[in-house]
TILUMVO-703241 format. One record per residue: residue in one letter; x, y, z of N, C-alpha, C in turn. Coordinates in nm, 2 decimals. Atoms other than C-alpha are relative to their C-alpha. Layout:
! residues N
<A; <X; Y; Z>; <X; Y; Z>; <X; Y; Z>>
...
//
This chain:
! residues 177
<M; <0.00; -0.05; -0.11>; <-4.15; 3.25; -3.57>; <-0.14; 0.09; 0.09>>
<F; <0.11; -0.01; -0.01>; <-4.50; 3.30; -3.52>; <-0.03; -0.06; 0.15>>
<W; <0.04; 0.06; -0.11>; <-4.55; 3.06; -3.25>; <0.09; 0.05; 0.13>>
<R; <-0.04; -0.04; -0.13>; <-4.31; 3.25; -3.00>; <-0.04; 0.11; 0.02>>
<A; <0.09; -0.12; -0.04>; <-4.52; 3.56; -3.04>; <-0.09; -0.07; 0.06>>
<L; <0.10; 0.08; -0.11>; <-4.77; 3.33; -2.91>; <0.00; -0.03; 0.12>>
<L; <-0.03; 0.09; -0.13>; <-4.64; 3.15; -2.65>; <0.10; 0.11; 0.06>>
<L; <-0.08; -0.12; -0.08>; <-4.40; 3.46; -2.51>; <-0.05; 0.13; 0.02>>
<L; <0.08; -0.11; -0.01>; <-4.59; 3.71; -2.39>; <0.10; 0.13; 0.11>>
<I; <-0.03; -0.12; -0.03>; <-4.42; 4.07; -2.27>; <-0.06; 0.09; 0.04>>
<A; <0.04; -0.10; -0.04>; <-4.50; 4.29; -2.09>; <0.06; 0.13; 0.03>>
<A; <-0.14; -0.10; 0.01>; <-4.33; 4.62; -2.19>; <-0.10; 0.12; 0.01>>
<V; <0.03; -0.12; -0.01>; <-4.42; 4.95; -2.10>; <0.14; 0.13; -0.01>>
<P; <-0.06; -0.08; 0.05>; <-4.26; 5.21; -2.33>; <0.08; 0.10; 0.09>>
<S; <-0.05; -0.09; -0.05>; <-4.12; 5.47; -2.07>; <0.00; -0.05; 0.14>>
<G; <-0.01; 0.04; -0.08>; <-4.16; 5.29; -1.78>; <0.11; -0.13; 0.06>>
<P; <-0.12; 0.07; -0.05>; <-3.94; 4.99; -1.60>; <0.03; -0.11; -0.07>>
<P; <-0.06; 0.07; 0.11>; <-3.75; 4.75; -1.77>; <-0.13; -0.16; -0.01>>
<S; <0.15; 0.10; 0.00>; <-4.01; 4.43; -1.90>; <0.02; -0.10; 0.07>>
<T; <-0.04; 0.14; -0.06>; <-4.06; 4.10; -1.74>; <-0.07; -0.08; -0.06>>
<L; <0.07; 0.13; 0.08>; <-4.11; 3.79; -1.90>; <-0.05; -0.09; 0.07>>
<I; <0.13; 0.13; -0.06>; <-4.36; 3.53; -1.87>; <-0.02; -0.08; -0.11>>
<C; <0.01; 0.13; 0.12>; <-4.36; 3.21; -2.05>; <-0.11; -0.07; 0.02>>
<I; <0.09; 0.12; 0.06>; <-4.65; 2.97; -2.16>; <0.04; -0.10; 0.01>>
<G; <-0.04; 0.10; 0.04>; <-4.55; 2.65; -2.17>; <0.14; -0.02; 0.05>>
<G; <-0.15; 0.01; -0.05>; <-4.18; 2.66; -2.01>; <0.07; 0.10; -0.10>>
<C; <-0.10; -0.02; 0.07>; <-3.88; 2.86; -2.12>; <0.07; -0.09; 0.00>>
<P; <-0.14; 0.06; 0.03>; <-3.56; 2.73; -2.25>; <0.08; 0.04; 0.19>>
<P; <-0.07; -0.03; -0.13>; <-3.31; 2.71; -1.96>; <0.14; 0.13; -0.06>>
<P; <-0.08; -0.09; 0.01>; <-3.07; 3.00; -1.90>; <0.13; 0.00; -0.11>>
<E; <-0.06; 0.05; 0.07>; <-2.81; 2.82; -2.03>; <0.00; -0.06; -0.18>>
<A; <0.03; 0.01; 0.15>; <-2.96; 2.75; -2.37>; <0.03; 0.08; -0.08>>
<Y; <-0.03; -0.14; 0.02>; <-2.88; 3.12; -2.44>; <0.11; 0.00; -0.12>>
<A; <-0.16; -0.06; -0.01>; <-2.56; 3.19; -2.69>; <0.07; 0.11; 0.05>>
<D; <-0.06; -0.10; -0.01>; <-2.58; 3.54; -2.59>; <0.01; 0.02; 0.17>>
<P; <0.00; 0.00; -0.15>; <-2.46; 3.63; -2.21>; <-0.17; 0.06; 0.06>>
<I; <0.16; -0.10; -0.04>; <-2.74; 3.93; -2.19>; <-0.11; -0.09; -0.02>>
<D; <0.06; 0.16; -0.01>; <-2.95; 3.64; -2.30>; <-0.05; -0.06; 0.15>>
<R; <0.03; 0.08; -0.10>; <-2.91; 3.45; -2.04>; <-0.05; 0.06; 0.14>>
<Q; <0.01; -0.05; -0.10>; <-2.88; 3.68; -1.78>; <-0.18; 0.06; -0.01>>
<I; <0.13; -0.02; 0.01>; <-3.26; 3.78; -1.90>; <-0.06; -0.11; 0.07>>
<A; <0.06; 0.09; -0.06>; <-3.34; 3.46; -1.87>; <-0.03; -0.05; 0.15>>
<E; <-0.01; 0.04; -0.07>; <-3.22; 3.39; -1.57>; <-0.10; 0.09; 0.13>>
<T; <0.06; -0.10; -0.09>; <-3.38; 3.70; -1.38>; <-0.14; 0.04; -0.06>>
<G; <0.14; -0.03; 0.09>; <-3.69; 3.70; -1.59>; <-0.04; 0.18; -0.01>>
<V; <0.05; -0.18; 0.04>; <-3.69; 4.11; -1.65>; <0.11; 0.04; -0.08>>
<G; <-0.08; -0.05; 0.16>; <-3.56; 4.24; -1.99>; <0.07; 0.12; 0.05>>
<I; <-0.12; -0.14; -0.02>; <-3.29; 4.54; -2.01>; <-0.05; 0.08; -0.12>>
<P; <0.05; -0.04; 0.07>; <-3.37; 4.83; -2.21>; <0.08; -0.02; -0.17>>
<G; <-0.02; -0.01; 0.14>; <-3.37; 4.81; -2.59>; <0.02; -0.22; -0.04>>
<R; <0.03; 0.13; 0.01>; <-3.40; 4.40; -2.52>; <-0.07; -0.07; 0.11>>
<P; <0.05; 0.05; -0.11>; <-3.69; 4.29; -2.31>; <-0.05; -0.14; 0.01>>
<S; <0.00; 0.19; -0.01>; <-3.67; 3.91; -2.37>; <0.11; -0.06; -0.04>>
<P; <-0.08; 0.06; 0.06>; <-3.44; 3.67; -2.43>; <-0.01; -0.01; -0.18>>
<C; <0.04; -0.01; 0.18>; <-3.36; 3.69; -2.86>; <-0.06; 0.10; -0.02>>
<A; <0.04; -0.05; 0.07>; <-3.53; 3.94; -2.88>; <0.07; 0.18; 0.02>>
<R; <-0.05; -0.12; -0.02>; <-3.46; 4.31; -2.97>; <-0.09; 0.09; -0.06>>
<E; <0.10; -0.11; 0.06>; <-3.63; 4.69; -3.01>; <0.07; 0.04; -0.10>>
<E; <-0.07; -0.12; 0.16>; <-3.57; 4.85; -3.36>; <-0.11; 0.05; -0.03>>
<T; <0.10; -0.12; 0.04>; <-3.73; 5.12; -3.52>; <0.00; -0.07; -0.11>>
<V; <0.00; 0.04; 0.09>; <-3.85; 5.04; -3.85>; <-0.07; 0.07; -0.09>>
<N; <0.08; -0.07; 0.05>; <-4.00; 5.29; -4.10>; <-0.07; 0.12; 0.09>>
<G; <0.08; -0.09; -0.14>; <-4.05; 5.52; -3.78>; <-0.08; -0.04; 0.12>>
<H; <0.04; 0.06; -0.08>; <-4.18; 5.28; -3.61>; <0.02; -0.10; 0.12>>
<P; <-0.08; 0.12; -0.08>; <-4.07; 5.07; -3.28>; <-0.11; -0.13; -0.04>>
<V; <0.01; 0.14; -0.04>; <-4.08; 4.68; -3.32>; <0.11; -0.08; 0.08>>
<V; <-0.07; 0.11; -0.09>; <-3.97; 4.40; -3.12>; <0.06; -0.14; -0.14>>
<A; <-0.11; 0.11; 0.14>; <-3.69; 4.15; -3.40>; <-0.02; -0.08; 0.12>>
<I; <-0.02; 0.10; -0.04>; <-3.70; 3.82; -3.28>; <0.15; -0.06; -0.06>>
<L; <-0.10; 0.06; 0.07>; <-3.34; 3.66; -3.36>; <0.00; -0.14; -0.06>>
<P; <0.03; 0.11; 0.08>; <-3.34; 3.38; -3.60>; <0.05; -0.14; 0.11>>
<T; <-0.02; 0.09; -0.13>; <-3.29; 3.04; -3.38>; <0.17; -0.02; 0.04>>
<Q; <-0.13; 0.03; 0.00>; <-2.93; 2.97; -3.50>; <0.08; 0.08; 0.07>>
<L; <-0.08; -0.11; -0.09>; <-2.83; 3.32; -3.33>; <-0.07; 0.05; 0.08>>
<C; <0.08; -0.02; -0.19>; <-3.03; 3.27; -3.01>; <0.05; -0.09; 0.10>>
<F; <-0.09; 0.15; -0.14>; <-2.93; 2.91; -2.88>; <0.12; -0.02; -0.04>>
<K; <-0.11; 0.03; 0.03>; <-2.62; 2.77; -2.87>; <-0.07; -0.17; -0.10>>
<M; <0.06; 0.08; 0.05>; <-2.64; 2.51; -3.13>; <0.16; -0.11; -0.02>>
<L; <-0.08; 0.13; 0.04>; <-2.46; 2.14; -3.21>; <0.06; 0.08; -0.11>>
<P; <-0.05; 0.00; 0.13>; <-2.16; 2.13; -3.49>; <-0.11; -0.02; -0.10>>
<Q; <0.10; 0.05; 0.14>; <-2.32; 2.10; -3.82>; <0.04; -0.18; 0.00>>
<Q; <0.01; 0.10; 0.06>; <-2.41; 1.75; -3.96>; <-0.11; -0.05; -0.08>>
<R; <0.07; 0.03; 0.09>; <-2.57; 1.55; -4.16>; <-0.13; -0.04; 0.04>>
<F; <0.15; 0.07; -0.02>; <-2.96; 1.46; -4.14>; <-0.11; -0.06; -0.12>>
<R; <0.07; 0.03; 0.07>; <-3.18; 1.26; -4.32>; <-0.14; -0.02; 0.01>>
<G; <0.09; 0.02; -0.03>; <-3.54; 1.21; -4.32>; <-0.14; 0.03; -0.06>>
<L; <0.12; -0.09; 0.07>; <-3.91; 1.33; -4.35>; <-0.06; 0.12; 0.07>>
<W; <0.05; -0.12; -0.05>; <-4.04; 1.69; -4.31>; <-0.15; 0.04; -0.09>>
<R; <0.12; -0.02; 0.02>; <-4.37; 1.81; -4.27>; <0.01; 0.09; 0.02>>
<H; <0.02; -0.14; -0.05>; <-4.45; 2.14; -4.33>; <-0.16; 0.06; -0.03>>
<A; <0.14; 0.02; 0.03>; <-4.75; 2.24; -4.25>; <0.00; 0.17; 0.04>>
<M; <0.03; -0.11; -0.01>; <-4.90; 2.61; -4.23>; <0.12; 0.07; 0.08>>
<E; <-0.10; -0.07; -0.07>; <-4.70; 2.79; -3.94>; <0.12; -0.07; 0.09>>
<D; <-0.11; 0.06; -0.06>; <-4.48; 2.52; -3.81>; <0.04; -0.09; -0.11>>
<S; <-0.07; 0.12; 0.12>; <-4.31; 2.23; -3.96>; <0.08; -0.13; 0.11>>
<Q; <-0.08; 0.07; -0.06>; <-4.18; 1.87; -3.83>; <0.09; -0.06; -0.08>>
<F; <-0.10; 0.09; 0.07>; <-3.87; 1.66; -3.88>; <0.01; -0.16; 0.08>>
<C; <0.07; 0.18; -0.05>; <-3.92; 1.29; -3.85>; <0.17; -0.03; -0.05>>
<P; <-0.12; 0.05; 0.04>; <-3.52; 1.18; -3.87>; <-0.04; -0.16; -0.03>>
<E; <0.07; 0.15; 0.07>; <-3.48; 0.84; -4.07>; <0.03; -0.12; 0.13>>
<P; <0.10; 0.08; 0.12>; <-3.60; 0.52; -4.03>; <-0.11; 0.06; -0.01>>
<A; <0.16; -0.07; -0.01>; <-3.94; 0.75; -4.00>; <-0.02; -0.07; -0.12>>
<K; <0.09; 0.04; 0.14>; <-4.17; 0.59; -4.23>; <-0.14; 0.07; -0.02>>
<E; <0.14; -0.14; -0.03>; <-4.44; 0.89; -4.15>; <0.03; 0.08; 0.08>>
<C; <-0.02; -0.15; -0.07>; <-4.42; 1.23; -4.05>; <-0.15; 0.02; 0.02>>
<P; <0.10; -0.05; -0.01>; <-4.74; 1.35; -3.88>; <-0.04; 0.15; -0.01>>
<D; <0.00; -0.13; 0.00>; <-4.88; 1.69; -3.88>; <0.05; 0.05; 0.14>>
<P; <-0.07; -0.03; -0.12>; <-4.71; 1.88; -3.65>; <-0.07; 0.03; 0.15>>
<A; <0.12; 0.02; -0.06>; <-5.03; 1.96; -3.45>; <-0.03; -0.13; 0.09>>
<T; <0.01; 0.15; -0.06>; <-5.02; 1.60; -3.34>; <0.09; -0.05; 0.04>>
<G; <-0.11; 0.00; -0.07>; <-4.73; 1.60; -3.14>; <0.14; 0.01; -0.07>>
<R; <-0.08; -0.05; 0.11>; <-4.46; 1.77; -3.31>; <0.13; -0.01; 0.09>>
<K; <-0.04; 0.02; -0.09>; <-4.14; 1.66; -3.16>; <0.16; 0.07; -0.02>>
<I; <-0.18; -0.07; 0.06>; <-3.80; 1.83; -3.39>; <-0.09; 0.09; -0.11>>
<R; <0.04; -0.07; 0.09>; <-3.89; 2.14; -3.59>; <0.07; 0.02; -0.11>>
<L; <-0.08; -0.02; 0.13>; <-3.74; 2.22; -3.92>; <0.06; 0.15; 0.02>>
<E; <-0.02; -0.18; 0.07>; <-3.63; 2.59; -4.00>; <0.08; -0.01; -0.11>>
<G; <-0.07; -0.02; 0.16>; <-3.47; 2.70; -4.35>; <0.00; -0.11; -0.10>>
<G; <0.01; 0.08; 0.14>; <-3.61; 2.42; -4.54>; <-0.08; 0.10; -0.12>>
<P; <0.05; -0.08; 0.08>; <-3.77; 2.57; -4.89>; <-0.13; -0.01; 0.00>>
<G; <0.18; 0.05; -0.03>; <-4.11; 2.43; -4.87>; <-0.10; 0.06; -0.12>>
<R; <0.03; -0.07; 0.09>; <-4.37; 2.58; -5.09>; <-0.10; 0.01; 0.01>>
<G; <0.10; -0.07; -0.05>; <-4.68; 2.72; -4.90>; <-0.02; -0.05; 0.10>>
<G; <0.04; 0.01; -0.15>; <-4.70; 2.55; -4.56>; <-0.11; -0.05; -0.01>>
<H; <0.11; 0.09; 0.04>; <-5.00; 2.30; -4.67>; <-0.03; -0.12; 0.09>>
<G; <0.03; 0.13; -0.04>; <-4.93; 2.02; -4.53>; <0.09; -0.09; -0.08>>
<E; <-0.08; 0.08; 0.13>; <-4.67; 1.92; -4.77>; <0.15; -0.09; 0.06>>
<L; <-0.12; 0.07; -0.09>; <-4.41; 1.63; -4.68>; <0.12; -0.05; -0.10>>
<Y; <-0.12; 0.03; 0.06>; <-4.09; 1.59; -4.82>; <0.12; -0.13; 0.07>>
<R; <-0.11; 0.06; -0.04>; <-3.81; 1.35; -4.81>; <0.13; 0.09; 0.01>>
<V; <-0.07; -0.08; -0.01>; <-3.52; 1.55; -4.69>; <0.17; -0.08; 0.04>>
<D; <-0.11; 0.06; -0.02>; <-3.13; 1.52; -4.69>; <0.10; 0.12; -0.03>>
<F; <-0.08; -0.14; -0.01>; <-2.91; 1.81; -4.57>; <0.09; 0.06; 0.13>>
<I; <-0.09; -0.04; -0.07>; <-2.65; 1.94; -4.39>; <-0.09; 0.10; 0.13>>
<G; <0.02; -0.09; -0.06>; <-2.76; 2.12; -4.09>; <-0.01; 0.01; 0.17>>
<R; <-0.09; -0.02; -0.15>; <-2.71; 2.20; -3.68>; <-0.18; 0.00; 0.11>>
<R; <0.15; 0.04; -0.11>; <-2.96; 2.10; -3.39>; <0.00; 0.13; 0.13>>
<T; <0.00; -0.08; -0.14>; <-3.03; 2.35; -3.06>; <0.07; -0.12; 0.06>>
<V; <-0.01; 0.10; -0.11>; <-2.87; 2.16; -2.76>; <-0.05; 0.01; 0.09>>
<Y; <0.11; -0.01; -0.12>; <-3.13; 2.23; -2.52>; <-0.12; -0.05; -0.07>>
<K; <0.12; 0.01; 0.01>; <-3.46; 2.14; -2.55>; <-0.07; 0.14; -0.02>>
<D; <0.05; -0.15; 0.08>; <-3.68; 2.44; -2.74>; <-0.04; 0.08; 0.12>>
<G; <0.07; -0.04; -0.13>; <-3.91; 2.52; -2.42>; <-0.09; 0.12; -0.08>>
<Y; <0.13; -0.09; 0.07>; <-4.14; 2.74; -2.65>; <-0.09; -0.02; -0.01>>
<G; <0.13; 0.13; 0.02>; <-4.40; 2.45; -2.70>; <0.05; -0.12; 0.04>>
<P; <0.02; 0.15; 0.02>; <-4.42; 2.13; -2.79>; <0.10; -0.06; -0.02>>
<S; <-0.10; 0.04; 0.03>; <-4.11; 2.09; -2.95>; <0.11; -0.04; 0.06>>
<D; <-0.11; 0.01; -0.10>; <-3.80; 1.93; -2.80>; <0.11; 0.01; -0.09>>
<Y; <-0.17; -0.02; 0.07>; <-3.52; 2.03; -3.03>; <-0.05; 0.10; -0.12>>
<V; <0.04; -0.09; 0.13>; <-3.52; 2.30; -3.34>; <0.11; -0.04; -0.10>>
<V; <-0.11; 0.00; 0.04>; <-3.30; 2.17; -3.62>; <-0.01; 0.10; -0.12>>
<V; <-0.04; -0.08; 0.06>; <-3.19; 2.43; -3.87>; <0.09; -0.04; -0.11>>
<M; <-0.02; 0.07; 0.06>; <-3.14; 2.35; -4.23>; <0.07; 0.10; -0.04>>
<D; <-0.13; -0.09; 0.03>; <-2.77; 2.50; -4.35>; <0.00; -0.03; -0.14>>
<E; <-0.02; -0.01; 0.16>; <-2.75; 2.34; -4.67>; <-0.08; -0.15; -0.05>>
<A; <0.12; 0.11; 0.06>; <-3.01; 2.12; -4.88>; <0.10; -0.06; -0.07>>
<I; <-0.03; 0.08; 0.06>; <-2.87; 1.82; -4.99>; <-0.07; -0.04; -0.18>>
<K; <0.15; 0.04; 0.10>; <-3.16; 1.67; -5.19>; <-0.15; 0.06; 0.07>>
<I; <0.17; -0.07; -0.10>; <-3.54; 1.78; -5.11>; <-0.08; -0.06; -0.10>>
<E; <0.10; 0.05; 0.11>; <-3.81; 1.58; -5.28>; <-0.13; -0.03; 0.06>>
<L; <0.16; -0.04; -0.04>; <-4.17; 1.63; -5.27>; <-0.07; -0.14; -0.01>>
<I; <0.02; 0.10; 0.01>; <-4.34; 1.33; -5.17>; <-0.18; 0.00; 0.00>>
<E; <0.20; -0.03; 0.01>; <-4.73; 1.46; -5.08>; <-0.02; 0.12; -0.02>>
<D; <0.06; -0.16; 0.01>; <-4.93; 1.76; -5.18>; <-0.08; 0.01; 0.04>>
<P; <0.15; -0.01; -0.02>; <-5.22; 1.79; -4.98>; <-0.10; 0.10; -0.11>>
<M; <0.09; -0.05; 0.05>; <-5.32; 2.08; -5.18>; <-0.02; 0.00; -0.14>>
<G; <0.01; 0.05; 0.20>; <-5.22; 1.95; -5.55>; <-0.15; -0.08; 0.01>>
<K; <0.10; 0.11; 0.01>; <-5.46; 1.67; -5.47>; <-0.17; 0.12; 0.04>>
<I; <0.10; -0.09; -0.03>; <-5.74; 1.94; -5.37>; <-0.03; 0.11; -0.16>>
<A; <0.01; -0.06; 0.11>; <-5.67; 2.12; -5.68>; <-0.06; -0.09; -0.08>>
<R; <0.03; 0.09; 0.13>; <-5.70; 1.83; -5.93>; <-0.14; -0.04; 0.05>>
<A; <0.16; 0.02; -0.04>; <-6.00; 1.73; -5.72>; <-0.12; 0.12; -0.07>>
<I; <0.16; -0.13; 0.02>; <-6.19; 2.06; -5.80>; <0.06; -0.02; -0.18>>
<L; <-0.02; -0.01; 0.09>; <-6.01; 2.07; -6.17>; <-0.08; -0.12; -0.04>>
<K; <0.07; 0.16; 0.07>; <-6.17; 1.65; -6.22>; <-0.18; 0.11; -0.03>>
<K; <0.17; 0.02; -0.02>; <-6.55; 1.81; -6.11>; <-0.02; 0.12; -0.13>>
<N; <0.09; -0.13; 0.13>; <-6.55; 2.14; -6.41>; <0.05; -0.06; -0.13>>
//
């Protein structure tokens, strides 16, 4: 969710007029949102009390006001569940899913096309997994950055660690000592 905070700037004045939505890198089309109020906010570019932008809700946590972002599967329209197989590169703040018959899956920073959410991962240090799972894909392109689509993993069938960059580094350090 960190990427949304960076790419979605919200000008919110606590006691002033409704906030105005400003997207950097493009916004998803209004029809991409599951909730009609989120679609209205996307169409007008103006938030309403308690909902400063699509998929954002103002809440109070421990007496402090916060803006919570809904999970992808609750925010956007999704295709029905289906089986996915391929490679998943789990980077520090993002991920990339490369469907079969992909033989490699580059770091998301080098040209992400499909982001995978909900995978277990071990740390987000660039691990590469072979995955087989049941999940759903967004109907429309993501629009919050360079991703074309987001796939949400609902049920893992098989996840196999293929490459662990941090493990290689740790082994190299231990070998030196």
